[in-house]
C-alpha positions as CSV (number, residue, x, y, z in Angstrom):
1,M,-53.7,9.4,4.0
2,S,-54.6,12.5,6.0
3,A,-56.8,15.5,3.6
4,T,-57.4,18.9,4.5
5,A,-60.1,21.6,3.2
6,P,-59.7,24.8,4.8
7,D,-62.2,26.6,2.7
8,T,-65.8,26.3,3.6
9,T,-67.1,25.6,0.1
10,D,-64.6,22.8,-0.2
11,A,-64.9,21.3,2.9
12,T,-68.6,21.0,2.7
13,G,-68.3,19.2,-0.5
14,V,-65.6,17.1,0.8
15,L,-67.6,16.3,4.3
16,R,-70.8,15.4,1.8
17,D,-68.6,12.8,-0.1
18,W,-67.3,11.2,2.9
19,L,-70.3,10.9,4.4
20,A,-71.8,9.3,1.6
21,G,-69.7,6.4,1.9
22,F,-71.1,5.0,5.2
23,R,-74.4,3.9,6.5
24,R,-73.7,4.2,10.4
25,V,-71.7,7.1,11.5
26,F,-70.8,7.9,15.3
27,V,-70.7,11.5,16.1
28,L,-68.8,13.4,18.7
29,T,-69.3,17.0,19.2
30,G,-67.5,19.7,21.4
31,A,-67.7,23.1,22.7
32,G,-67.0,24.6,18.9
33,I,-70.2,23.7,17.8
34,S,-72.2,25.6,20.2
35,T,-69.8,28.9,19.8
36,G,-72.5,29.9,17.2
37,S,-75.5,29.7,19.4
38,G,-73.3,32.4,21.7
39,I,-71.7,30.0,24.1
40,P,-68.3,30.6,24.7
41,D,-65.5,27.7,24.3
42,Y,-62.4,26.9,26.4
43,R,-59.8,26.5,23.8
44,D,-57.7,28.4,21.2
45,A,-57.2,27.2,18.1
46,N,-53.9,25.4,19.3
47,G,-56.1,23.6,21.9
48,E,-54.6,25.6,24.7
49,W,-56.8,27.3,27.4
50,K,-57.9,30.8,26.7
51,R,-58.9,31.1,30.4
52,A,-58.4,29.5,33.6
53,A,-59.4,25.8,33.8
54,P,-62.7,24.9,34.9
55,V,-63.4,24.2,38.6
56,T,-62.4,20.6,39.9
57,W,-64.6,18.3,41.4
58,Q,-62.3,18.3,44.5
59,A,-62.4,22.0,45.0
60,F,-65.8,22.4,44.5
61,T,-66.7,20.0,47.2
62,G,-64.0,20.9,49.5
63,D,-63.6,24.8,49.6
64,A,-66.4,26.8,50.7
65,A,-64.7,29.6,48.8
66,V,-64.8,27.6,45.4
67,Y,-68.2,26.4,45.9
68,R,-69.7,30.1,46.7
69,R,-67.7,31.5,43.6
70,Y,-69.0,28.8,41.2
71,W,-72.7,29.6,42.1
72,A,-72.6,33.5,42.5
73,R,-71.0,32.9,38.7
74,S,-73.5,30.8,37.5
75,F,-76.3,32.7,39.1
76,V,-75.1,35.4,36.3
77,G,-74.3,33.3,33.4
78,W,-77.5,30.9,33.6
79,P,-80.1,33.6,32.4
80,K,-78.4,33.8,28.9
81,F,-77.0,30.3,28.5
82,S,-80.5,28.9,29.2
83,V,-81.8,30.5,26.3
84,A,-79.4,29.8,23.6
85,Q,-80.9,28.3,20.7
86,P,-79.6,25.7,18.2
87,N,-77.4,26.9,15.2
88,A,-77.3,25.6,11.6
89,A,-74.9,22.8,13.0
90,H,-76.8,21.7,15.4
91,D,-79.8,21.6,12.8
92,A,-77.4,19.8,10.1
93,L,-76.5,16.7,12.4
94,A,-80.3,16.3,13.4
95,S,-81.2,16.4,9.7
96,L,-78.6,13.9,9.3
97,E,-80.0,11.4,11.8
98,R,-83.4,11.6,10.3
99,V,-82.3,10.7,6.9
100,G,-78.8,9.1,7.4
101,P,-75.9,8.4,7.9
102,V,-75.7,9.9,11.5
103,T,-77.0,7.0,14.0
104,T,-75.7,8.2,17.4
105,L,-74.4,11.6,18.7
106,L,-72.1,11.7,21.6
107,T,-71.6,15.5,23.0
108,Q,-69.6,16.7,25.3
109,N,-71.6,20.0,25.6
110,V,-73.7,20.3,28.8
111,D,-76.1,22.3,26.8
112,G,-78.8,20.4,25.4
113,L,-78.8,22.2,22.0
114,H,-78.5,18.9,20.1
115,Q,-82.2,17.8,21.7
116,A,-83.3,21.3,20.9
117,A,-82.5,20.9,17.4
118,G,-84.3,17.6,17.2
119,S,-81.4,15.1,17.2
120,Q,-82.8,12.0,19.1
121,R,-80.4,9.5,19.9
122,V,-77.7,11.8,21.8
123,I,-75.6,10.7,24.8
124,D,-74.5,13.5,27.0
125,L,-71.3,12.3,27.9
126,H,-70.7,15.2,30.6
127,G,-74.3,15.3,31.7
128,R,-76.7,18.7,31.4
129,L,-76.4,21.9,32.9
130,G,-80.0,22.2,33.0
131,Q,-80.5,19.9,36.1
132,V,-79.3,20.3,40.0
133,T,-78.2,17.5,42.2
134,C,-78.0,17.5,45.7
135,L,-74.6,15.6,46.8
136,S,-75.9,14.5,50.2
137,C,-79.5,13.1,49.5
138,G,-79.4,12.7,45.6
139,D,-82.6,15.2,45.2
140,L,-82.9,16.6,41.7
141,M,-84.5,19.7,40.5
142,P,-84.4,21.7,37.2
143,R,-81.8,24.3,37.0
144,D,-84.8,27.0,36.3
145,A,-86.2,26.4,39.7
146,L,-83.1,27.2,41.5
147,Q,-82.5,30.5,39.9
148,P,-85.6,32.3,42.1
149,Q,-84.3,31.0,45.4
150,L,-80.8,32.4,44.5
151,V,-82.8,35.8,43.9
152,S,-84.1,35.4,47.2
153,D,-81.2,34.6,49.1
154,N,-79.2,37.7,47.8
155,P,-81.5,40.6,47.8
156,G,-79.6,44.1,46.6
157,W,-76.9,41.5,45.3
158,H,-74.8,42.7,42.1
159,P,-72.3,41.4,40.5
160,G,-70.8,44.4,38.6
161,D,-69.2,44.2,35.1
162,A,-69.9,40.9,33.9
163,A,-69.0,38.8,30.8
164,M,-70.3,35.5,29.3
165,A,-68.0,32.6,30.0
166,P,-68.2,28.8,29.1
167,D,-70.6,26.3,30.1
168,G,-73.1,28.9,31.7
169,D,-70.5,30.6,33.7
170,A,-69.7,34.6,34.2
171,D,-66.7,36.6,34.7
172,I,-67.6,38.9,37.6
173,A,-66.0,40.9,40.4
174,T,-64.1,39.0,43.2
175,E,-65.7,41.1,45.6
176,A,-69.0,40.3,44.2
177,E,-68.3,36.6,44.7
178,K,-67.4,37.2,48.2
179,R,-70.9,38.8,49.2
180,F,-72.7,35.6,47.4
181,V,-75.0,33.4,49.7
182,P,-74.6,30.2,47.7
183,P,-77.5,27.7,47.7
184,H,-78.2,24.6,49.7
185,C,-80.6,21.5,49.6
186,A,-84.0,22.5,50.7
187,R,-84.4,19.0,51.8
188,C,-81.2,18.0,53.8
189,G,-79.1,21.3,53.5
190,G,-76.5,19.6,51.5
191,L,-74.3,20.9,48.5
192,L,-75.9,21.2,45.5
193,K,-74.1,20.8,42.1
194,P,-75.0,20.8,38.2
195,D,-75.7,17.4,37.3
196,V,-72.4,17.6,34.8
197,V,-69.2,15.8,35.1
198,F,-66.6,18.4,36.8
199,F,-62.8,17.8,35.9
200,G,-61.3,15.4,38.2
201,E,-64.7,13.4,38.0
202,N,-65.4,10.1,36.5
203,V,-67.9,10.3,33.6
204,P,-70.7,7.5,34.7
205,R,-69.8,3.9,33.5
206,A,-72.9,3.0,32.2
207,R,-72.7,6.1,29.9
208,V,-69.5,5.4,28.8
209,Q,-70.8,1.7,28.1
210,D,-73.6,3.2,25.8
211,A,-71.0,5.2,23.7
212,Q,-68.8,2.5,23.4
213,A,-71.6,0.1,22.3
214,A,-72.6,2.8,19.5
215,L,-69.3,3.3,18.4
216,A,-68.9,-0.7,18.0
217,A,-72.1,-0.8,15.7
218,S,-70.8,2.2,13.6
219,D,-68.8,2.2,10.4
220,A,-67.3,5.6,10.8
221,M,-66.5,8.2,13.2
222,L,-67.0,12.1,12.8
223,V,-65.6,14.9,15.3
224,V,-67.2,18.2,15.0
225,G,-65.9,21.0,17.1
226,S,-63.5,19.4,19.8
227,S,-59.9,19.9,20.1
228,L,-60.1,16.4,22.1
229,M,-57.8,17.6,24.7
230,V,-59.8,16.0,27.4
231,Y,-59.2,12.2,27.3
232,S,-62.9,11.4,27.9
233,G,-63.5,12.2,24.5
234,F,-60.2,11.5,22.8
235,R,-60.6,8.0,23.7
236,F,-63.4,7.4,21.3
237,A,-61.3,8.8,18.7
238,K,-58.5,6.3,19.5
239,M,-61.1,3.4,19.6
240,A,-62.5,4.0,16.2
241,T,-59.1,4.3,14.4
242,D,-57.8,1.0,16.5
243,A,-60.7,-0.7,15.2
244,G,-60.1,0.5,11.7
245,L,-62.8,2.8,11.7
246,P,-62.3,5.9,9.3
247,L,-61.9,9.0,11.5
248,A,-62.8,12.6,10.0
249,I,-62.6,15.6,12.1
250,L,-64.2,19.2,11.0
251,N,-63.0,21.8,13.8
252,G,-61.1,25.2,13.5
253,G,-57.9,24.5,14.8
254,T,-55.6,21.6,16.0
255,T,-56.9,18.7,17.8
256,R,-55.2,15.8,20.0
257,A,-56.3,13.2,17.2
258,D,-55.2,15.3,14.0
259,A,-52.7,12.2,13.4
260,L,-55.3,9.8,13.6
261,A,-57.7,11.2,11.3
262,S,-58.2,10.0,7.6
263,L,-60.1,13.2,6.8
264,R,-59.2,16.8,8.5
265,L,-61.3,19.8,7.9
266,D,-60.3,23.3,9.3
267,A,-63.4,25.3,8.3
268,E,-66.0,27.3,9.9
269,I,-68.3,24.6,11.7
270,G,-72.0,26.3,11.3
271,A,-71.5,27.4,7.5
272,T,-69.7,24.2,6.5
273,L,-72.2,21.7,8.3
274,G,-75.2,24.0,7.6
275,A,-74.4,23.8,4.0
276,L,-74.9,20.2,3.4
277,G,-78.3,20.4,2.7
278,A,-78.0,23.1,0.1
């Protein structure tokens, strides 16, 4: 039977009691856990897009204008994204790993904030934005190291009014996008791509297998801050319930797996998790 505790105080108590019943909890997190760190999310409380869907692999690699647009917006968004700090929810999950019962944390986020908070057993399902790879020669470089190159290649360029968007993106003027000089690999001249999984691109098989093995070794699953509208995350909730594992969801709004959950908590994520240690 599904239960709902919309009040934060009630939700914390209910979640604490639920966690106390298990020794090995597999946790999946999504964008909703990082909004408290100033990183916007993509979807509203009903799981609908708040904005245009993210760029696809096909468009990024096949359309020079999309490639230029992505990097222009990343150039503006990266400085603020890169200094985001873990919030109370990240800290709480790191603590639950140290003292139990959290054993593995699978995140759909690309911000690295779980690791910054001290979580050790983290699987970055969709990769990390802090690294850039060449699509031709495979060369890797830190995203921070690319920013000075972008500055050098675009002297005097200004984006106009800008607003932070999800995953290190920014909303800027279309005319500014058109004037931006995008980066290419210093070794071979190939296209550069953040080391993350774009829409239309497959999650690396080894990463999925690691997550599946961790889930199989668990006795319950907790979803935090994800609508699970993307199948790459939803499939783990389905695997859990197919295996007879209890599924709890803490999210501000509807999720794709609500009907599968034995516990459904619609409450503020940072306050709810942050109060677990109180």
